[in-house]
N, C-alpha and C positions, 0 to 999 in steps of 0.2 A: 188355559186360554181365557182371556178376558174379552168377551164379546159384548159390544154395545150396539144397539140398534136405535137410531134417533132420526128425527126429521132432517131433511136436507137443509144445510146452513149456507149463508152467503159465501163463506170461505171454501166451500166444498167443490164447486165446479172446476177450478184449475187442477185440483188434486185428482179428481175422478178422470178428467180428460187426459191428464198425463199418464195415469195408470193404464188407460186403454191404449194410448199412443205407444207405450212401452211394449205392449203385446201385439201391436199392429192392427188393432180394431179401429174402424172409423166411427168414433164417438166423440165429436168435438165439444170443447168447452161450451160453445154456444147452445148446445142441446140442454146442458144442465142449467145454464142461465135461464133458458126458456122454461124449464121445469120449475125453477125457483120462482119465476114470475107466476106460473100457473098455480103453484102452491099458495102464493100470496093471494091470488084471485079466488082460491077455493075450488078450482076445477080439477086439480090433481094434488095428491099427496105423494111425497117421495120419502121412502124409508131407506136409510143408509146404514150399512154394517161396517163396524170397525173392529179389528182384532188386535189386541195389544197396542192400540193407538194407530194401527195401519189400516188404510182403506181396504175393504174386502169385497164389497158388492152393494147392490141396491135393488129395490123393486118400487114400482109406482102403482098407485091406484087412481084411475081416471074415473071420476064420479059420474060422468055421463058418457057412456061408450059411444063411439061413432058407428059401431056395428048396430044397424037399425033393429034387427030382431031382438037385441037385448032390451030395448025400450025401457030405460030407467034402471037397468041392472048395472051396478058399478063393475068396471073391468080392471083386473090386474094386468098391467102391461109392462113391457121392457124390464124383465127380470134377469139380472146378470150377477154372477159371482166370478171373481177373477180365478183363472185356472189353478193357481197355487193355493187357493183357499177352498177348493171343492172337496167334497166327501168328508167334511168335518162338521156337518150339521148347520152350517151357516145359511145355506139356501132354505132349509126347512124352517129355521128360525125366522128368516125374512118372510116366508110364506105365512107362518103362524101369525106374525105381527100384522101383515097385510090383511089376512082374513079377519083378525080381531078388530082391526080398524073398520073394515067394511061392515062387520056385524053391528057396529054402533048405528048404522043407517039403513041396512038392508038385510033381509033373510037369505038373499041369493047373491052369489058373486059369479062373474064370468071371467074367462081367460081364453086366449087363443094360443096355439102352438104351431110352429113351422113343421114341415113334413119331411125335410131331408135329414140325413143322419146326424148332423150337428145338434139337432133338437131331440135326439133319442133319449137322453137322460131326463130332459124336461117332460117329454111325453110320458115316460114311465112314472115320474114323480107325481104328475097331475092325476093320473089314474089311481095310483096308490093313495093319494090324498082324498079320493072320493069324487073327483070331477068326472062328469059324463058328457059325451058329445051332445050338442044341441039338436042333432038330427037333420041339419040342413046340408050336410055333405061338405065338399070343398068350398072354401071361400078364397077369392083372389082379390086383393086390394079392397077388402070390405064388401065384395059382392059375391053372391052365390054363383058357382060355376055350373053352367048348363051341362046336361048330359052330352057326351061325345066332344065337348069343347077341348081345345088344346090350350094349355097354360104353361108358364114357366115355373119350375120348381125352385123358387127363390124365397126370400124372406116375406114376400107378400102372399104366398100360398099357405093357408092355415086351415086348421080344424078348430072350431070354436066349442068350448066346454062351459058347463055351468056346475055349480055346487050349491046345495042347500046348506046353509050354516046353522049349526045347532046352537040353541040359546045357552 
């Protein structure tokens, strides 16, 4: 397997959008065009994985997290590996690359993970990689959920984690 991880390029958005269309995920080309602009602006970096020349997945680093308690801690966001490429070490390689990138600017990295079963593999991966909950409990759409509050268990319900990066 020839794995290449590189920054998002101008020719990538249509390829990535088509790959997600093929599996029925709502990830439009416009999202990756926006990511490309944010990468140009220096607010986000996007690392894309290719296996034997075929698109396999990506991860982004948002340099200023919108999650207020992170206060300057870069956040790994929107981490996806296509199902046919999972369990081959590609996700771990993307996370290694993202953490190495963050380590050039920060000793701490943050990440959020959804709470329903589709996120189970990611939840386990982050804990195995040394991420620990930030202690603020459930977060919905970027805000802490009050005790006894009712929220929807959708993609906006997360638990936020941080990890201290080793030099």
